[in-house]
PyMOL CGO cylinders between C-alpha atoms (Angstrom):
from pymol import cmd
from pymol.cgo import CYLINDER

trace = [
    CYLINDER, 159.35, 56.57, 77.35, 160.72, 59.85, 78.69, 0.3, 1, 1, 1, 1, 1, 1,
    CYLINDER, 160.72, 59.85, 78.69, 159.64, 61.05, 82.13, 0.3, 1, 1, 1, 1, 1, 1,
    CYLINDER, 159.64, 61.05, 82.13, 157.58, 64.04, 80.84, 0.3, 1, 1, 1, 1, 1, 1,
    CYLINDER, 157.58, 64.04, 80.84, 155.81, 61.78, 78.31, 0.3, 1, 1, 1, 1, 1, 1,
    CYLINDER, 155.81, 61.78, 78.31, 154.84, 59.39, 81.11, 0.3, 1, 1, 1, 1, 1, 1,
    CYLINDER, 154.84, 59.39, 81.11, 153.67, 62.33, 83.27, 0.3, 1, 1, 1, 1, 1, 1,
    CYLINDER, 153.67, 62.33, 83.27, 151.61, 63.67, 80.35, 0.3, 1, 1, 1, 1, 1, 1,
    CYLINDER, 151.61, 63.67, 80.35, 149.95, 60.29, 79.75, 0.3, 1, 1, 1, 1, 1, 1,
    CYLINDER, 149.95, 60.29, 79.75, 149.24, 59.96, 83.46, 0.3, 1, 1, 1, 1, 1, 1,
    CYLINDER, 149.24, 59.96, 83.46, 147.65, 63.44, 83.51, 0.3, 1, 1, 1, 1, 1, 1,
    CYLINDER, 147.65, 63.44, 83.51, 145.54, 62.48, 80.46, 0.3, 1, 1, 1, 1, 1, 1,
    CYLINDER, 145.54, 62.48, 80.46, 144.23, 59.41, 82.30, 0.3, 1, 1, 1, 1, 1, 1,
    CYLINDER, 144.23, 59.41, 82.30, 142.95, 61.59, 85.14, 0.3, 1, 1, 1, 1, 1, 1,
    CYLINDER, 142.95, 61.59, 85.14, 141.04, 64.12, 83.00, 0.3, 1, 1, 1, 1, 1, 1,
    CYLINDER, 141.04, 64.12, 83.00, 137.27, 63.85, 83.47, 0.3, 1, 1, 1, 1, 1, 1,
    CYLINDER, 137.27, 63.85, 83.47, 135.57, 62.73, 80.21, 0.3, 1, 1, 1, 1, 1, 1,
    CYLINDER, 135.57, 62.73, 80.21, 132.99, 65.52, 80.61, 0.3, 1, 1, 1, 1, 1, 1,
    CYLINDER, 132.99, 65.52, 80.61, 135.84, 68.06, 80.15, 0.3, 1, 1, 1, 1, 1, 1,
    CYLINDER, 135.84, 68.06, 80.15, 136.86, 66.64, 76.74, 0.3, 1, 1, 1, 1, 1, 1,
    CYLINDER, 136.86, 66.64, 76.74, 136.11, 68.62, 73.58, 0.3, 1, 1, 1, 1, 1, 1,
    CYLINDER, 136.11, 68.62, 73.58, 133.14, 67.29, 71.62, 0.3, 1, 1, 1, 1, 1, 1,
    CYLINDER, 133.14, 67.29, 71.62, 133.44, 69.39, 68.44, 0.3, 1, 1, 1, 1, 1, 1,
    CYLINDER, 133.44, 69.39, 68.44, 136.24, 70.40, 66.08, 0.3, 1, 1, 1, 1, 1, 1,
    CYLINDER, 136.24, 70.40, 66.08, 136.38, 72.57, 62.97, 0.3, 1, 1, 1, 1, 1, 1,
    CYLINDER, 136.38, 72.57, 62.97, 138.04, 70.60, 60.17, 0.3, 1, 1, 1, 1, 1, 1,
    CYLINDER, 138.04, 70.60, 60.17, 138.76, 71.16, 56.47, 0.3, 1, 1, 1, 1, 1, 1,
    CYLINDER, 138.76, 71.16, 56.47, 137.99, 68.38, 54.00, 0.3, 1, 1, 1, 1, 1, 1,
    CYLINDER, 137.99, 68.38, 54.00, 141.22, 67.27, 52.32, 0.3, 1, 1, 1, 1, 1, 1,
    CYLINDER, 141.22, 67.27, 52.32, 139.26, 66.58, 49.11, 0.3, 1, 1, 1, 1, 1, 1,
    CYLINDER, 139.26, 66.58, 49.11, 136.99, 69.60, 48.52, 0.3, 1, 1, 1, 1, 1, 1,
    CYLINDER, 136.99, 69.60, 48.52, 138.43, 72.17, 50.95, 0.3, 1, 1, 1, 1, 1, 1,
    CYLINDER, 138.43, 72.17, 50.95, 135.14, 72.85, 52.76, 0.3, 1, 1, 1, 1, 1, 1,
    CYLINDER, 135.14, 72.85, 52.76, 135.30, 73.68, 56.47, 0.3, 1, 1, 1, 1, 1, 1,
    CYLINDER, 135.30, 73.68, 56.47, 132.97, 71.54, 58.57, 0.3, 1, 1, 1, 1, 1, 1,
    CYLINDER, 132.97, 71.54, 58.57, 132.12, 71.01, 62.22, 0.3, 1, 1, 1, 1, 1, 1,
    CYLINDER, 132.12, 71.01, 62.22, 133.02, 67.46, 63.24, 0.3, 1, 1, 1, 1, 1, 1,
    CYLINDER, 133.02, 67.46, 63.24, 131.36, 65.92, 66.30, 0.3, 1, 1, 1, 1, 1, 1,
    CYLINDER, 131.36, 65.92, 66.30, 133.90, 64.10, 68.48, 0.3, 1, 1, 1, 1, 1, 1,
    CYLINDER, 133.90, 64.10, 68.48, 133.02, 61.09, 70.64, 0.3, 1, 1, 1, 1, 1, 1,
    CYLINDER, 133.02, 61.09, 70.64, 134.68, 61.85, 73.97, 0.3, 1, 1, 1, 1, 1, 1,
    CYLINDER, 134.68, 61.85, 73.97, 133.69, 58.39, 75.22, 0.3, 1, 1, 1, 1, 1, 1,
    CYLINDER, 133.69, 58.39, 75.22, 135.59, 56.68, 72.40, 0.3, 1, 1, 1, 1, 1, 1,
    CYLINDER, 135.59, 56.68, 72.40, 138.96, 56.85, 74.16, 0.3, 1, 1, 1, 1, 1, 1,
    CYLINDER, 138.96, 56.85, 74.16, 141.89, 59.25, 74.39, 0.3, 1, 1, 1, 1, 1, 1,
    CYLINDER, 141.89, 59.25, 74.39, 143.28, 58.18, 70.99, 0.3, 1, 1, 1, 1, 1, 1,
    CYLINDER, 143.28, 58.18, 70.99, 140.85, 57.38, 68.19, 0.3, 1, 1, 1, 1, 1, 1,
    CYLINDER, 140.85, 57.38, 68.19, 141.05, 56.50, 64.51, 0.3, 1, 1, 1, 1, 1, 1,
    CYLINDER, 141.05, 56.50, 64.51, 138.09, 55.96, 62.20, 0.3, 1, 1, 1, 1, 1, 1,
    CYLINDER, 138.09, 55.96, 62.20, 136.78, 56.65, 58.68, 0.3, 1, 1, 1, 1, 1, 1,
    CYLINDER, 136.78, 56.65, 58.68, 134.10, 59.25, 57.98, 0.3, 1, 1, 1, 1, 1, 1,
    CYLINDER, 134.10, 59.25, 57.98, 132.67, 60.74, 54.78, 0.3, 1, 1, 1, 1, 1, 1,
    CYLINDER, 132.67, 60.74, 54.78, 132.66, 64.47, 54.01, 0.3, 1, 1, 1, 1, 1, 1,
    CYLINDER, 132.66, 64.47, 54.01, 129.15, 65.95, 54.36, 0.3, 1, 1, 1, 1, 1, 1,
    CYLINDER, 129.15, 65.95, 54.36, 129.74, 68.08, 51.23, 0.3, 1, 1, 1, 1, 1, 1,
    CYLINDER, 129.74, 68.08, 51.23, 131.56, 65.91, 48.66, 0.3, 1, 1, 1, 1, 1, 1,
    CYLINDER, 131.56, 65.91, 48.66, 130.84, 62.47, 50.22, 0.3, 1, 1, 1, 1, 1, 1,
    CYLINDER, 130.84, 62.47, 50.22, 134.47, 61.33, 49.83, 0.3, 1, 1, 1, 1, 1, 1,
    CYLINDER, 134.47, 61.33, 49.83, 136.07, 59.44, 52.75, 0.3, 1, 1, 1, 1, 1, 1,
    CYLINDER, 136.07, 59.44, 52.75, 138.72, 60.63, 55.22, 0.3, 1, 1, 1, 1, 1, 1,
    CYLINDER, 138.72, 60.63, 55.22, 140.67, 58.88, 57.95, 0.3, 1, 1, 1, 1, 1, 1,
    CYLINDER, 140.67, 58.88, 57.95, 140.08, 60.81, 61.18, 0.3, 1, 1, 1, 1, 1, 1,
    CYLINDER, 140.08, 60.81, 61.18, 142.65, 60.68, 63.98, 0.3, 1, 1, 1, 1, 1, 1,
    CYLINDER, 142.65, 60.68, 63.98, 141.86, 62.26, 67.35, 0.3, 1, 1, 1, 1, 1, 1,
    CYLINDER, 141.86, 62.26, 67.35, 144.21, 62.71, 70.32, 0.3, 1, 1, 1, 1, 1, 1,
    CYLINDER, 144.21, 62.71, 70.32, 142.97, 64.17, 73.62, 0.3, 1, 1, 1, 1, 1, 1,
    CYLINDER, 142.97, 64.17, 73.62, 145.40, 66.12, 75.82, 0.3, 1, 1, 1, 1, 1, 1,
    CYLINDER, 145.40, 66.12, 75.82, 145.31, 66.85, 79.53, 0.3, 1, 1, 1, 1, 1, 1,
    CYLINDER, 145.31, 66.85, 79.53, 142.64, 69.45, 80.14, 0.3, 1, 1, 1, 1, 1, 1,
    CYLINDER, 142.64, 69.45, 80.14, 140.41, 68.05, 77.40, 0.3, 1, 1, 1, 1, 1, 1,
    CYLINDER, 140.41, 68.05, 77.40, 141.74, 69.74, 74.24, 0.3, 1, 1, 1, 1, 1, 1,
    CYLINDER, 141.74, 69.74, 74.24, 141.68, 67.57, 71.11, 0.3, 1, 1, 1, 1, 1, 1,
    CYLINDER, 141.68, 67.57, 71.11, 144.02, 67.45, 68.14, 0.3, 1, 1, 1, 1, 1, 1,
    CYLINDER, 144.02, 67.45, 68.14, 142.25, 66.23, 64.99, 0.3, 1, 1, 1, 1, 1, 1,
    CYLINDER, 142.25, 66.23, 64.99, 144.01, 65.13, 61.80, 0.3, 1, 1, 1, 1, 1, 1,
    CYLINDER, 144.01, 65.13, 61.80, 142.30, 64.20, 58.52, 0.3, 1, 1, 1, 1, 1, 1,
    CYLINDER, 142.30, 64.20, 58.52, 143.87, 62.16, 55.74, 0.3, 1, 1, 1, 1, 1, 1,
    CYLINDER, 143.87, 62.16, 55.74, 142.15, 61.60, 52.40, 0.3, 1, 1, 1, 1, 1, 1,
    CYLINDER, 142.15, 61.60, 52.40, 141.19, 58.05, 51.43, 0.3, 1, 1, 1, 1, 1, 1,
    CYLINDER, 141.19, 58.05, 51.43, 140.64, 56.99, 47.84, 0.3, 1, 1, 1, 1, 1, 1,
]
cmd.load_cgo(trace, "trace")
């Protein structure tokens, strides 16, 4: 692991969980609707789970990565 990657992971470990984002705007990969997704900040810095779209009821794989400072990157992949 490169030095800056290790520093970044170390910084992530010291971020207070109360500073982590708890909502994200996402677009369903099936129907294209934009939805507000509630994030579980207590679920860990890297998360992966399956959730159904509130509009079309089709499943997605949700991946969440928290960065130092609490910002979250969210990626959706369609499941069939």
